[in-house]
C-alpha atoms as a printed R data frame, in Angstrom:
    type eleno elety resid chain resno       x       y       z
1   ATOM     1    CA   UNK     A     1   3.365   0.854 -19.769
2   ATOM     2    CA   UNK     A     2  -0.149   2.099 -19.228
3   ATOM     3    CA   UNK     A     3  -2.345   0.754 -16.449
4   ATOM     4    CA   UNK     A     4  -5.223   0.906 -18.931
5   ATOM     5    CA   UNK     A     5  -5.450   1.974 -22.540
6   ATOM     6    CA   UNK     A     6  -8.939   3.320 -21.849
7   ATOM     7    CA   UNK     A     7  -9.600   6.825 -20.587
8   ATOM     8    CA   UNK     A     8 -11.146   7.695 -17.231
9   ATOM     9    CA   UNK     A     9 -13.483  10.656 -16.886
10  ATOM    10    CA   UNK     A    10 -13.257  11.839 -13.279
11  ATOM    11    CA   UNK     A    11 -16.798  12.753 -12.181
12  ATOM    12    CA   UNK     A    12 -17.464  16.301 -11.009
13  ATOM    13    CA   UNK     A    13 -18.793  14.857  -7.745
14  ATOM    14    CA   UNK     A    14 -16.048  12.245  -7.414
15  ATOM    15    CA   UNK     A    15 -15.761  10.436  -4.097
16  ATOM    16    CA   UNK     A    16 -12.152  10.131  -2.896
17  ATOM    17    CA   UNK     A    17 -11.185   7.594  -0.213
18  ATOM    18    CA   UNK     A    18  -7.739   8.328   1.257
19  ATOM    19    CA   UNK     A    19  -5.797   6.323   3.834
20  ATOM    20    CA   UNK     A    20  -3.207   7.905   6.102
21  ATOM    21    CA   UNK     A    21  -4.961  11.293   5.960
22  ATOM    22    CA   UNK     A    22  -3.668  12.687   9.239
23  ATOM    23    CA   UNK     A    23  -0.284  13.909   7.998
24  ATOM    24    CA   UNK     A    24   2.067  14.607   5.122
25  ATOM    25    CA   UNK     A    25   1.029  13.535   1.602
26  ATOM    26    CA   UNK     A    26  -2.268  12.044   2.757
27  ATOM    27    CA   UNK     A    27  -3.273  15.214   4.601
28  ATOM    28    CA   UNK     A    28  -2.140  17.452   1.749
29  ATOM    29    CA   UNK     A    29  -4.232  15.460  -0.731
30  ATOM    30    CA   UNK     A    30  -7.223  15.358   1.633
31  ATOM    31    CA   UNK     A    31  -7.095  19.149   1.993
32  ATOM    32    CA   UNK     A    32  -6.857  19.538  -1.779
33  ATOM    33    CA   UNK     A    33  -9.919  17.365  -2.362
34  ATOM    34    CA   UNK     A    34 -11.846  19.038   0.478
35  ATOM    35    CA   UNK     A    35 -11.174  22.444  -1.104
36  ATOM    36    CA   UNK     A    36 -12.729  21.350  -4.402
37  ATOM    37    CA   UNK     A    37 -16.250  22.784  -4.722
38  ATOM    38    CA   UNK     A    38 -17.934  19.523  -5.778
39  ATOM    39    CA   UNK     A    39 -15.646  16.579  -4.968
40  ATOM    40    CA   UNK     A    40 -16.428  14.467  -1.923
41  ATOM    41    CA   UNK     A    41 -13.969  12.972   0.548
42  ATOM    42    CA   UNK     A    42 -13.623  10.123   3.004
43  ATOM    43    CA   UNK     A    43 -10.451  10.865   4.974
44  ATOM    44    CA   UNK     A    44  -9.259   7.950   7.089
45  ATOM    45    CA   UNK     A    45  -6.764   7.441   9.881
46  ATOM    46    CA   UNK     A    46  -6.114   4.773  12.480
47  ATOM    47    CA   UNK     A    47  -7.786   7.154  14.916
48  ATOM    48    CA   UNK     A    48  -9.940   9.567  12.938
49  ATOM    49    CA   UNK     A    49 -10.134  11.946  15.902
50  ATOM    50    CA   UNK     A    50  -6.604  13.040  14.908
51  ATOM    51    CA   UNK     A    51  -8.212  14.655  11.855
52  ATOM    52    CA   UNK     A    52 -10.180  17.013  14.077
53  ATOM    53    CA   UNK     A    53  -9.084  20.564  13.326
54  ATOM    54    CA   UNK     A    54  -7.145  19.452  10.243
55  ATOM    55    CA   UNK     A    55 -10.186  19.189   7.974
56  ATOM    56    CA   UNK     A    56 -13.471  21.035   8.016
57  ATOM    57    CA   UNK     A    57 -16.240  18.443   8.083
58  ATOM    58    CA   UNK     A    58 -19.146  19.229   5.765
59  ATOM    59    CA   UNK     A    59 -21.766  17.283   3.874
60  ATOM    60    CA   UNK     A    60 -19.011  16.576   1.320
61  ATOM    61    CA   UNK     A    61 -16.228  15.704   3.775
62  ATOM    62    CA   UNK     A    62 -16.289  12.949   6.376
63  ATOM    63    CA   UNK     A    63 -13.743  10.929   8.340
64  ATOM    64    CA   UNK     A    64 -13.516   7.267   9.252
65  ATOM    65    CA   UNK     A    65 -11.375   5.070  11.490
66  ATOM    66    CA   UNK     A    66  -9.214   2.700   9.476
67  ATOM    67    CA   UNK     A    67  -6.502   0.313  10.651
68  ATOM    68    CA   UNK     A    68  -4.953  -1.024   7.446
69  ATOM    69    CA   UNK     A    69  -3.622  -4.102   9.250
70  ATOM    70    CA   UNK     A    70  -7.189  -5.225   9.984
71  ATOM    71    CA   UNK     A    71  -9.324  -6.633   7.171
72  ATOM    72    CA   UNK     A    72 -12.435  -6.054   9.273
73  ATOM    73    CA   UNK     A    73 -11.493  -2.413   9.770
74  ATOM    74    CA   UNK     A    74 -10.889  -1.936   6.041
75  ATOM    75    CA   UNK     A    75 -14.220  -3.535   5.137
76  ATOM    76    CA   UNK     A    76 -16.069  -1.440   7.731
77  ATOM    77    CA   UNK     A    77 -14.545   1.823   6.482
78  ATOM    78    CA   UNK     A    78 -15.405   0.985   2.864
79  ATOM    79    CA   UNK     A    79 -18.974   0.060   3.812
80  ATOM    80    CA   UNK     A    80 -19.292   3.296   5.787
81  ATOM    81    CA   UNK     A    81 -18.182   5.296   2.746
82  ATOM    82    CA   UNK     A    82 -20.719   3.529   0.543
83  ATOM    83    CA   UNK     A    83 -23.451   4.195   3.080
84  ATOM    84    CA   UNK     A    84 -22.515   7.882   3.143
85  ATOM    85    CA   UNK     A    85 -21.974   8.593  -0.555
86  ATOM    86    CA   UNK     A    86 -23.269   5.543  -2.455
87  ATOM    87    CA   UNK     A    87 -20.027   4.924  -4.312
88  ATOM    88    CA   UNK     A    88 -16.249   5.444  -4.268
89  ATOM    89    CA   UNK     A    89 -14.446   6.747  -7.355
90  ATOM    90    CA   UNK     A    90 -10.794   7.118  -6.334
91  ATOM    91    CA   UNK     A    91  -9.050   5.019  -3.670
92  ATOM    92    CA   UNK     A    92  -5.671   6.301  -2.488
93  ATOM    93    CA   UNK     A    93  -3.536   3.804  -0.573
94  ATOM    94    CA   UNK     A    94  -1.211   6.210   1.187
95  ATOM    95    CA   UNK     A    95  -0.968   4.792   4.734
96  ATOM    96    CA   UNK     A    96   2.388   3.296   5.631
97  ATOM    97    CA   UNK     A    97   5.762   3.975   7.179
98  ATOM    98    CA   UNK     A    98   9.444   3.218   6.738
99  ATOM    99    CA   UNK     A    99  11.872   0.809   8.371
100 ATOM   100    CA   UNK     A   100  15.616   1.282   8.082
101 ATOM   101    CA   UNK     A   101  18.632  -0.541   9.436
102 ATOM   102    CA   UNK     A   102  20.737  -3.622   8.859
103 ATOM   103    CA   UNK     A   103  18.633  -6.494   7.516
104 ATOM   104    CA   UNK     A   104  20.741  -9.016   9.412
105 ATOM   105    CA   UNK     A   105  19.435  -7.512  12.646
106 ATOM   106    CA   UNK     A   106  16.107  -9.202  11.876
107 ATOM   107    CA   UNK     A   107  17.623 -12.452  13.113
108 ATOM   108    CA   UNK     A   108  16.775 -11.006  16.533
109 ATOM   109    CA   UNK     A   109  13.142 -11.694  17.548
110 ATOM   110    CA   UNK     A   110  12.325  -8.053  18.306
111 ATOM   111    CA   UNK     A   111  13.638  -6.830  14.950
112 ATOM   112    CA   UNK     A   112  12.046  -9.738  13.112
113 ATOM   113    CA   UNK     A   113   8.693  -8.621  14.531
114 ATOM   114    CA   UNK     A   114   9.353  -5.078  13.278
115 ATOM   115    CA   UNK     A   115  10.056  -6.392   9.785
116 ATOM   116    CA   UNK     A   116   6.893  -8.496   9.726
117 ATOM   117    CA   UNK     A   117   4.798  -5.567  10.983
118 ATOM   118    CA   UNK     A   118   6.198  -3.297   8.267
119 ATOM   119    CA   UNK     A   119   5.265  -5.725   5.490
120 ATOM   120    CA   UNK     A   120   1.834  -6.317   7.057
121 ATOM   121    CA   UNK     A   121   1.147  -2.581   6.981
122 ATOM   122    CA   UNK     A   122   2.802  -1.393   3.776
123 ATOM   123    CA   UNK     A   123   1.995  -4.396   1.591
124 ATOM   124    CA   UNK     A   124  -1.004  -6.253   2.983
125 ATOM   125    CA   UNK     A   125  -2.897  -3.103   3.950
126 ATOM   126    CA   UNK     A   126  -2.556  -1.753   0.423
127 ATOM   127    CA   UNK     A   127  -3.356  -5.083  -1.221
128 ATOM   128    CA   UNK     A   128  -6.491  -5.664   0.856
129 ATOM   129    CA   UNK     A   129  -7.958  -2.216   0.273
130 ATOM   130    CA   UNK     A   130  -7.127  -2.478  -3.452
131 ATOM   131    CA   UNK     A   131  -9.239  -5.640  -3.653
132 ATOM   132    CA   UNK     A   132 -12.119  -3.907  -1.893
133 ATOM   133    CA   UNK     A   133 -11.774  -1.018  -4.340
134 ATOM   134    CA   UNK     A   134 -12.112  -3.375  -7.312
135 ATOM   135    CA   UNK     A   135 -15.205  -4.919  -5.717
136 ATOM   136    CA   UNK     A   136 -16.780  -1.504  -5.243
137 ATOM   137    CA   UNK     A   137 -15.883  -0.329  -8.744
138 ATOM   138    CA   UNK     A   138 -17.530  -3.218 -10.579
139 ATOM   139    CA   UNK     A   139 -20.338  -4.132  -8.152
140 ATOM   140    CA   UNK     A   140 -21.506  -0.892  -6.500
141 ATOM   141    CA   UNK     A   141 -20.545   2.085  -8.666
142 ATOM   142    CA   UNK     A   142 -22.664   1.059 -11.685
143 ATOM   143    CA   UNK     A   143 -25.749   1.167  -9.446
144 ATOM   144    CA   UNK     A   144 -25.237   4.914  -9.105
145 ATOM   145    CA   UNK     A   145 -24.586   5.345 -12.809
146 ATOM   146    CA   UNK     A   146 -20.807   5.679 -12.497
147 ATOM   147    CA   UNK     A   147 -18.774   2.860 -14.042
148 ATOM   148    CA   UNK     A   148 -15.353   1.943 -12.654
149 ATOM   149    CA   UNK     A   149 -12.814   3.923 -10.677
150 ATOM   150    CA   UNK     A   150  -9.144   4.604  -9.976
151 ATOM   151    CA   UNK     A   151  -6.683   3.137  -7.467
152 ATOM   152    CA   UNK     A   152  -3.604   5.210  -6.626
153 ATOM   153    CA   UNK     A   153  -1.088   3.122  -4.688
154 ATOM   154    CA   UNK     A   154   1.702   5.151  -3.134
155 ATOM   155    CA   UNK     A   155   5.070   3.406  -3.150
156 ATOM   156    CA   UNK     A   156   8.277   5.421  -3.544
157 ATOM   157    CA   UNK     A   157  11.314   6.093  -5.681
158 ATOM   158    CA   UNK     A   158  12.486   2.785  -4.206
159 ATOM   159    CA   UNK     A   159   9.235   1.039  -5.093
160 ATOM   160    CA   UNK     A   160  11.067  -1.231  -7.488
161 ATOM   161    CA   UNK     A   161   8.409  -1.579 -10.149
162 ATOM   162    CA   UNK     A   162  10.962  -0.665 -12.756
163 ATOM   163    CA   UNK     A   163  13.173  -3.357 -11.228
164 ATOM   164    CA   UNK     A   164  15.088  -0.544  -9.527
165 ATOM   165    CA   UNK     A   165  16.412   1.450  -7.775
166 ATOM   166    CA   UNK     A   166  17.335  -0.217  -4.489
167 ATOM   167    CA   UNK     A   167  19.087   1.403  -1.553
168 ATOM   168    CA   UNK     A   168  21.015  -0.106   1.388
169 ATOM   169    CA   UNK     A   169  19.458  -0.307   4.822
170 ATOM   170    CA   UNK     A   170  15.924  -0.607   3.466
171 ATOM   171    CA   UNK     A   171  15.543  -4.290   2.614
172 ATOM   172    CA   UNK     A   172  12.152  -4.877   4.245
173 ATOM   173    CA   UNK     A   173  10.739  -1.548   3.099
174 ATOM   174    CA   UNK     A   174  11.803  -2.400  -0.462
175 ATOM   175    CA   UNK     A   175  10.289  -5.874  -0.108
176 ATOM   176    CA   UNK     A   176   6.928  -4.355   0.863
177 ATOM   177    CA   UNK     A   177   6.952  -1.697  -1.845
178 ATOM   178    CA   UNK     A   178   8.208  -4.103  -4.545
179 ATOM   179    CA   UNK     A   179   5.303  -6.311  -3.494
180 ATOM   180    CA   UNK     A   180   2.815  -3.473  -3.897
181 ATOM   181    CA   UNK     A   181   4.151  -2.667  -7.350
182 ATOM   182    CA   UNK     A   182   4.052  -6.256  -8.569
183 ATOM   183    CA   UNK     A   183   0.636  -6.863  -7.040
184 ATOM   184    CA   UNK     A   184  -0.824  -3.701  -8.545
185 ATOM   185    CA   UNK     A   185   0.489  -4.342 -12.030
186 ATOM   186    CA   UNK     A   186  -0.766  -7.926 -11.942
187 ATOM   187    CA   UNK     A   187  -4.301  -7.033 -10.828
188 ATOM   188    CA   UNK     A   188  -4.387  -4.260 -13.432
189 ATOM   189    CA   UNK     A   189  -4.148  -7.028 -16.028
190 ATOM   190    CA   UNK     A   190  -6.847  -9.132 -14.332
191 ATOM   191    CA   UNK     A   191  -9.700  -6.626 -14.415
192 ATOM   192    CA   UNK     A   192 -11.940  -6.667 -17.487
193 ATOM   193    CA   UNK     A   193 -11.693  -3.528 -19.689
194 ATOM   194    CA   UNK     A   194 -15.448  -2.874 -19.593
195 ATOM   195    CA   UNK     A   195 -15.209  -2.438 -15.819
196 ATOM   196    CA   UNK     A   196 -13.322   0.826 -16.443
197 ATOM   197    CA   UNK     A   197 -10.929   0.241 -13.533
198 ATOM   198    CA   UNK     A   198  -7.593   2.055 -13.589
199 ATOM   199    CA   UNK     A   199  -4.406   1.861 -11.512
200 ATOM   200    CA   UNK     A   200  -1.416   4.130 -11.022
201 ATOM   201    CA   UNK     A   201   1.601   3.624  -8.778
202 ATOM   202    CA   UNK     A   202   2.783   6.900  -7.259
203 ATOM   203    CA   UNK     A   203   6.565   6.926  -6.729
204 ATOM   204    CA   UNK     A   204   7.642  10.051  -4.800
205 ATOM   205    CA   UNK     A   205  11.274  10.978  -4.446
206 ATOM   206    CA   UNK     A   206  12.569  12.936  -1.465
207 ATOM   207    CA   UNK     A   207   9.489  14.560   0.064
208 ATOM   208    CA   UNK     A   208   9.361  17.046   2.937
209 ATOM   209    CA   UNK     A   209   7.322  14.968   5.377
210 ATOM   210    CA   UNK     A   210   7.668  13.274   8.746
211 ATOM   211    CA   UNK     A   211   8.646  10.059   6.941
212 ATOM   212    CA   UNK     A   212  12.292  10.330   8.003
213 ATOM   213    CA   UNK     A   213  11.345  10.988  11.620
214 ATOM   214    CA   UNK     A   214   7.936  10.183  13.101
215 ATOM   215    CA   UNK     A   215   7.031   7.798  10.254
216 ATOM   216    CA   UNK     A   216  10.305   5.868  10.358
217 ATOM   217    CA   UNK     A   217  11.071   2.844  12.512
218 ATOM   218    CA   UNK     A   218  14.606   1.548  12.991
219 ATOM   219    CA   UNK     A   219  16.142  -1.884  13.347
220 ATOM   220    CA   UNK     A   220  18.665  -2.370  16.139
221 ATOM   221    CA   UNK     A   221  22.256  -1.523  15.098
222 ATOM   222    CA   UNK     A   222  24.248  -4.588  14.093
223 ATOM   223    CA   UNK     A   223  27.903  -4.490  15.170
224 ATOM   224    CA   UNK     A   224  29.155  -5.982  11.904
225 ATOM   225    CA   UNK     A   225  27.875  -2.903  10.020
226 ATOM   226    CA   UNK     A   226  29.044  -0.208  12.436
227 ATOM   227    CA   UNK     A   227  31.788   1.337  10.255
228 ATOM   228    CA   UNK     A   228  30.917   4.844   9.069
229 ATOM   229    CA   UNK     A   229  31.583   3.967   5.418
230 ATOM   230    CA   UNK     A   230  29.181   0.997   5.459
231 ATOM   231    CA   UNK     A   231  26.524   1.777   2.807
232 ATOM   232    CA   UNK     A   232  23.649   1.605   5.285
233 ATOM   233    CA   UNK     A   233  25.367   4.124   7.579
234 ATOM   234    CA   UNK     A   234  25.998   6.481   4.658
235 ATOM   235    CA   UNK     A   235  22.334   6.455   3.612
236 ATOM   236    CA   UNK     A   236  21.221   6.747   7.228
237 ATOM   237    CA   UNK     A   237  23.292   9.910   7.560
238 ATOM   238    CA   UNK     A   238  21.626  11.374   4.473
239 ATOM   239    CA   UNK     A   239  18.117  10.562   5.656
240 ATOM   240    CA   UNK     A   240  18.707  12.048   9.107
241 ATOM   241    CA   UNK     A   241  20.440  15.217   7.859
242 ATOM   242    CA   UNK     A   242  18.085  18.195   8.469
243 ATOM   243    CA   UNK     A   243  19.866  20.253   5.813
244 ATOM   244    CA   UNK     A   244  19.270  17.618   3.146
245 ATOM   245    CA   UNK     A   245  15.637  17.304   4.197
246 ATOM   246    CA   UNK     A   246  15.175  21.011   3.450
247 ATOM   247    CA   UNK     A   247  15.929  20.289  -0.222
248 ATOM   248    CA   UNK     A   248  13.124  17.742  -0.536
249 ATOM   249    CA   UNK     A   249   9.848  18.521  -2.315
250 ATOM   250    CA   UNK     A   250   6.877  19.783  -0.237
251 ATOM   251    CA   UNK     A   251   4.128  17.201   0.288
252 ATOM   252    CA   UNK     A   252   1.573  19.628  -1.193
253 ATOM   253    CA   UNK     A   253   3.301  19.424  -4.577
254 ATOM   254    CA   UNK     A   254   3.254  15.630  -4.511
255 ATOM   255    CA   UNK     A   255  -0.462  15.735  -3.686
256 ATOM   256    CA   UNK     A   256  -1.092  18.141  -6.562
257 ATOM   257    CA   UNK     A   257   0.692  15.757  -8.930
258 ATOM   258    CA   UNK     A   258  -1.451  12.869  -7.718
259 ATOM   259    CA   UNK     A   259  -4.626  14.836  -8.313
260 ATOM   260    CA   UNK     A   260  -3.462  16.003 -11.738
261 ATOM   261    CA   UNK     A   261  -2.722  12.514 -13.064
262 ATOM   262    CA   UNK     A   262  -6.297  11.443 -12.298
263 ATOM   263    CA   UNK     A   263  -7.876  14.663 -13.547
264 ATOM   264    CA   UNK     A   264  -6.055  14.488 -16.887
265 ATOM   265    CA   UNK     A   265  -7.022  10.838 -17.431
266 ATOM   266    CA   UNK     A   266 -10.018  11.934 -19.489
267 ATOM   267    CA   UNK     A   267  -7.497  12.936 -22.177
268 ATOM   268    CA   UNK     A   268  -4.613  10.509 -21.604
269 ATOM   269    CA   UNK     A   269  -4.539   7.006 -20.111
270 ATOM   270    CA   UNK     A   270  -3.117   6.810 -16.607
271 ATOM   271    CA   UNK     A   271   0.518   5.708 -16.551
272 ATOM   272    CA   UNK     A   272   1.182   2.489 -14.679
273 ATOM   273    CA   UNK     A   273   3.864   4.334 -12.711
274 ATOM   274    CA   UNK     A   274   4.357   7.998 -11.960
275 ATOM   275    CA   UNK     A   275   7.687   9.095 -10.450
276 ATOM   276    CA   UNK     A   276   7.127  12.426  -8.690
277 ATOM   277    CA   UNK     A   277  10.061  14.839  -8.252
278 ATOM   278    CA   UNK     A   278  12.872  15.576 -10.652
279 ATOM   279    CA   UNK     A   279  15.234  13.431  -8.598
280 ATOM   280    CA   UNK     A   280  12.968  10.390  -8.792
281 ATOM   281    CA   UNK     A   281  12.626  10.707 -12.573
282 ATOM   282    CA   UNK     A   282  16.376  11.188 -13.101
283 ATOM   283    CA   UNK     A   283  17.433   8.299 -10.838
284 ATOM   284    CA   UNK     A   284  14.981   5.903 -12.497
285 ATOM   285    CA   UNK     A   285  16.015   7.049 -15.985
286 ATOM   286    CA   UNK     A   286  19.709   6.498 -15.205
287 ATOM   287    CA   UNK     A   287  19.059   3.094 -13.632
288 ATOM   288    CA   UNK     A   288  16.969   1.985 -16.619
289 ATOM   289    CA   UNK     A   289  19.790   2.933 -18.984
290 ATOM   290    CA   UNK     A   290  22.263   0.941 -16.885
291 ATOM   291    CA   UNK     A   291  19.872  -2.030 -16.771
292 ATOM   292    CA   UNK     A   292  19.464  -1.941 -20.559
293 ATOM   293    CA   UNK     A   293  23.242  -2.049 -21.007
294 ATOM   294    CA   UNK     A   294  23.556  -4.972 -18.589
295 ATOM   295    CA   UNK     A   295  20.793  -6.829 -20.429
296 ATOM   296    CA   UNK     A   296  22.648  -6.444 -23.720
297 ATOM   297    CA   UNK     A   297  25.879  -7.635 -22.064
298 ATOM   298    CA   UNK     A   298  24.266 -10.912 -20.983
299 ATOM   299    CA   UNK     A   299  22.136 -11.459 -24.101
300 ATOM   300    CA   UNK     A   300  24.353 -14.193 -25.533
301 ATOM   301    CA   UNK     A   301  24.339 -16.124 -22.269
302 ATOM   302    CA   UNK     A   302  20.583 -15.694 -21.850
303 ATOM   303    CA   UNK     A   303  19.828 -17.040 -25.322
304 ATOM   304    CA   UNK     A   304  22.436 -19.800 -25.172
305 ATOM   305    CA   UNK     A   305  20.188 -22.098 -23.106
306 ATOM   306    CA   UNK     A   306  17.702 -22.503 -25.964
307 ATOM   307    CA   UNK     A   307  18.226 -25.801 -27.777
308 ATOM   308    CA   UNK     A   308  15.844 -24.753 -30.560
309 ATOM   309    CA   UNK     A   309  13.200 -22.183 -31.337
310 ATOM   310    CA   UNK     A   310  10.328 -24.067 -29.676
311 ATOM   311    CA   UNK     A   311   9.978 -22.019 -26.486
312 ATOM   312    CA   UNK     A   312   7.175 -19.584 -27.271
313 ATOM   313    CA   UNK     A   313   6.536 -18.410 -23.707
314 ATOM   314    CA   UNK     A   314   8.122 -15.002 -24.217
315 ATOM   315    CA   UNK     A   315   6.245 -14.324 -27.447
316 ATOM   316    CA   UNK     A   316   2.918 -15.407 -25.940
317 ATOM   317    CA   UNK     A   317   3.296 -13.376 -22.752
318 ATOM   318    CA   UNK     A   318   4.540 -10.336 -24.657
319 ATOM   319    CA   UNK     A   319   1.674 -10.439 -27.123
320 ATOM   320    CA   UNK     A   320  -1.098 -11.060 -24.596
321 ATOM   321    CA   UNK     A   321  -0.121  -9.123 -21.513
322 ATOM   322    CA   UNK     A   322   2.203  -6.242 -22.383
């Protein structure tokens, strides 16, 4: 499904606004945009001083403090970008981190707080900045002669927008990323077509970043799940294995894919979702095939609840909003 059937012509002097620019995918994308001869960049981080030495600041490249858990901080960073460049063309919601462990551990107050903080950052931070992006695209950008804009929301292979895939030991992370995917697809259907606003969910597979180390928080071990063959322990072993991490895709390649999907939008509509890495594409393809088979297996039961042919909800929703 396409985020928009309309095309988006990325301006030569496009203004990119990127969260989580101090490391990994965010930094790789920020460097890519900064290296472009005419694009402009607002690179943000919780403490923008961490960007010192990572990016060369010029009249086209600036940094801004941004705490995605603070609505005031988000609004201030957006306003600062508008003051600097007059508009924003591409907003990249990249800031976030992971949380792994046994979901049942969240019955403990300390782990419950970790789970709430994760959702506040990964979901609410993305949702709030996305709303500000829409505001800028339809209220401010036309004043500078540039209609609309693009929102790239980074989720993951486990983002769940396809209804899958889901992995053990990641319940709260999945909840946040599923939320981002559902939220993004819903608002993509709310915006009016003449506003020229586009959305794409970026779903990276295994990526060579600090996500599995510095960007990962952990719930306390729960004794009921201690056995080595418990699914959460098996996945945990994979994530922590340095040899497996070496096989993951470099962040620079993910960033290049993110740039390419926006740049090519002048010829093809942006996809609603973009799995990045061969592994992500293959896992999603296999899961979709399995889901289609399961749907056929339960078709008779699903349809059996209809007393007659009067329920038109499916036809209406399919016709109007697909």
